[in-house]
C-alpha positions as a Markdown table, in Angstrom:
| # | Residue | x | y | z |
|---|---|---|---|---|
| 1 | Asp | 24.2 | 127.1 | 82.1 |
| 2 | Asn | 21.9 | 123.1 | 80.5 |
| 3 | Asn | 20.6 | 126.2 | 78.4 |
| 4 | Gly | 23.7 | 125.5 | 76.0 |
| 5 | Thr | 24.8 | 129.2 | 77.1 |
| 6 | Met | 28.8 | 129.4 | 77.3 |
| 7 | Tyr | 29.8 | 132.4 | 79.7 |
| 8 | Ala | 33.5 | 134.0 | 80.0 |
| 9 | Leu | 34.8 | 135.9 | 83.3 |
| 10 | Ser | 36.5 | 137.7 | 84.6 |
| 11 | Met | 39.1 | 136.6 | 86.7 |
| 12 | Glu | 39.6 | 139.6 | 88.9 |
| 13 | Thr | 35.5 | 140.8 | 89.0 |
| 14 | Gly | 33.7 | 138.2 | 88.3 |
| 15 | Arg | 31.5 | 139.6 | 86.1 |
| 16 | Thr | 30.0 | 138.2 | 82.5 |
| 17 | Ile | 32.7 | 139.0 | 79.4 |
| 18 | Trp | 30.8 | 137.1 | 76.9 |
| 19 | Ser | 28.0 | 134.4 | 76.9 |
| 20 | Lys | 27.2 | 132.8 | 73.7 |
| 21 | Arg | 23.9 | 130.2 | 73.1 |
| 22 | Phe | 26.4 | 127.6 | 71.3 |
| 23 | Thr | 24.0 | 124.7 | 71.5 |
| 24 | Pro | 20.4 | 124.0 | 71.3 |
| 25 | Ala | 20.2 | 122.3 | 75.5 |
| 26 | Leu | 22.9 | 120.5 | 77.2 |
| 27 | Gly | 21.7 | 117.8 | 80.2 |
| 28 | Met | 22.7 | 116.7 | 83.0 |
| 29 | Asp | 25.7 | 114.7 | 83.0 |
| 30 | Ile | 28.8 | 116.5 | 84.3 |
| 31 | Ser | 30.3 | 117.3 | 81.6 |
| 32 | Gly | 34.0 | 119.3 | 81.8 |
| 33 | Val | 34.9 | 122.4 | 79.5 |
| 34 | Gly | 38.6 | 122.5 | 78.4 |
| 35 | Val | 40.6 | 126.3 | 77.4 |
| 36 | His | 44.3 | 125.6 | 76.0 |
| 37 | Asn | 45.8 | 128.4 | 74.0 |
| 38 | Gly | 42.3 | 130.0 | 73.9 |
| 39 | Ile | 40.8 | 127.6 | 72.7 |
| 40 | Val | 37.5 | 126.5 | 75.0 |
| 41 | Val | 36.7 | 122.6 | 73.8 |
| 42 | Thr | 33.6 | 121.1 | 75.4 |
| 43 | Glu | 30.8 | 119.4 | 73.7 |
| 44 | Ser | 27.9 | 120.8 | 71.9 |
| 45 | Arg | 24.4 | 118.9 | 70.3 |
| 46 | Gly | 23.8 | 118.6 | 73.7 |
| 47 | Glu | 20.5 | 116.4 | 74.7 |
| 48 | Pro | 18.0 | 117.2 | 77.8 |
| 49 | Gly | 18.7 | 114.5 | 79.7 |
| 50 | Gly | 21.8 | 114.2 | 78.8 |
| 51 | Gly | 25.5 | 113.3 | 77.3 |
| 52 | Ala | 26.3 | 115.2 | 73.9 |
| 53 | Tyr | 27.0 | 114.7 | 70.0 |
| 54 | Ala | 29.1 | 117.0 | 69.0 |
| 55 | Val | 32.2 | 118.6 | 69.8 |
| 56 | Ile | 32.9 | 123.3 | 69.7 |
| 57 | Gly | 36.6 | 124.9 | 70.0 |
| 58 | Met | 35.6 | 128.2 | 70.5 |
| 59 | Asp | 37.2 | 131.6 | 70.1 |
| 60 | Ala | 38.4 | 132.7 | 74.0 |
| 61 | Ala | 38.5 | 136.5 | 73.7 |
| 62 | Asn | 35.2 | 136.7 | 72.3 |
| 63 | Gly | 32.7 | 133.0 | 72.2 |
| 64 | Asp | 33.3 | 132.7 | 68.5 |
| 65 | Thr | 33.1 | 129.1 | 66.8 |
| 66 | Leu | 35.7 | 127.9 | 65.4 |
| 67 | Trp | 35.0 | 124.4 | 64.4 |
| 68 | Glu | 32.3 | 122.1 | 65.1 |
| 69 | Phe | 33.0 | 117.5 | 64.5 |
| 70 | Pro | 30.5 | 114.7 | 65.4 |
| 71 | Val | 30.9 | 112.1 | 67.2 |
| 72 | Glu | 30.0 | 108.3 | 66.0 |
| 73 | Phe | 28.9 | 107.5 | 69.6 |
| 74 | Gln | 26.8 | 109.6 | 72.5 |
| 75 | Leu | 30.1 | 111.8 | 74.4 |
| 76 | Trp | 29.4 | 111.3 | 78.4 |
| 77 | Asn | 31.0 | 112.9 | 81.2 |
| 78 | Phe | 33.0 | 114.9 | 78.4 |
| 79 | Met | 36.5 | 115.9 | 79.9 |
| 80 | Pro | 39.1 | 117.4 | 77.0 |
| 81 | Met | 42.5 | 116.3 | 77.7 |
| 82 | Phe | 45.3 | 118.3 | 76.2 |
| 83 | Thr | 48.5 | 117.6 | 75.2 |
| 84 | Gly | 50.3 | 120.7 | 74.9 |
| 85 | Gln | 51.1 | 119.5 | 71.1 |
| 86 | Asp | 48.1 | 121.7 | 69.9 |
| 87 | Thr | 45.8 | 118.8 | 70.2 |
| 88 | Phe | 43.5 | 117.3 | 72.7 |
| 89 | Val | 41.9 | 113.5 | 73.5 |
| 90 | Phe | 38.5 | 112.1 | 74.9 |
| 91 | Gln | 36.5 | 109.5 | 74.8 |
| 92 | Asp | 32.9 | 108.4 | 74.7 |
| 93 | Lys | 30.1 | 106.8 | 76.4 |
| 94 | Arg | 31.9 | 103.0 | 74.6 |
| 95 | Gly | 35.4 | 103.5 | 74.9 |
| 96 | Gly | 36.5 | 105.3 | 71.8 |
| 97 | Ala | 39.4 | 106.9 | 72.4 |
| 98 | Tyr | 39.6 | 110.1 | 70.0 |
| 99 | His | 42.9 | 112.7 | 69.4 |
| 100 | His | 42.0 | 115.5 | 68.1 |
| 101 | Asn | 43.8 | 118.8 | 66.5 |
| 102 | Leu | 43.4 | 121.4 | 68.8 |
| 103 | Lys | 43.2 | 124.6 | 66.2 |
| 104 | Thr | 41.2 | 122.5 | 63.0 |
| 105 | Gly | 39.0 | 120.2 | 65.3 |
| 106 | Gln | 40.0 | 117.7 | 62.6 |
| 107 | Arg | 40.6 | 114.1 | 63.8 |
| 108 | Val | 44.4 | 113.0 | 64.0 |
| 109 | Trp | 43.0 | 108.7 | 64.9 |
| 110 | Lys | 40.1 | 107.3 | 66.6 |
| 111 | Thr | 40.9 | 104.1 | 67.8 |
| 112 | Gly | 38.3 | 101.6 | 70.6 |
| 113 | Tyr | 35.5 | 99.2 | 70.7 |
| 114 | Asp | 33.8 | 99.6 | 67.6 |
| 115 | Ala | 31.1 | 96.4 | 68.2 |
| 116 | Arg | 27.4 | 97.1 | 69.3 |
| 117 | Ala | 26.5 | 98.5 | 73.0 |
| 118 | Ser | 23.8 | 97.9 | 75.2 |
| 119 | Ser | 23.6 | 98.4 | 78.6 |
| 120 | Asp | 20.7 | 97.5 | 81.0 |
| 121 | Phe | 22.1 | 100.3 | 83.7 |
| 122 | Thr | 22.0 | 97.9 | 86.4 |
């Protein structure tokens, strides 16, 4: 929900298995949550108006935080993509591409646009 709480639901009953507040706020962008090999990956350190400034990995069994790392530029409509090799990729708002280890959160590489960017939103 928008107050930064993650919920795990039973697929059989729809009841809450666990819930954990992991960030002060999440905004109104349409960011996603991914789960792979027992690890939940989503954005964190969100802003009420949208976007976020970190990525978090949580244990899918109990909601415990496994790792969290800041990103260089704001995330918007975050969607992790899993490679099948215990890593995942995602992009930031400026077009930077990140590749991280799923189990540790450690960066494998980052590439993309690093120059100053601006937008008038028109």
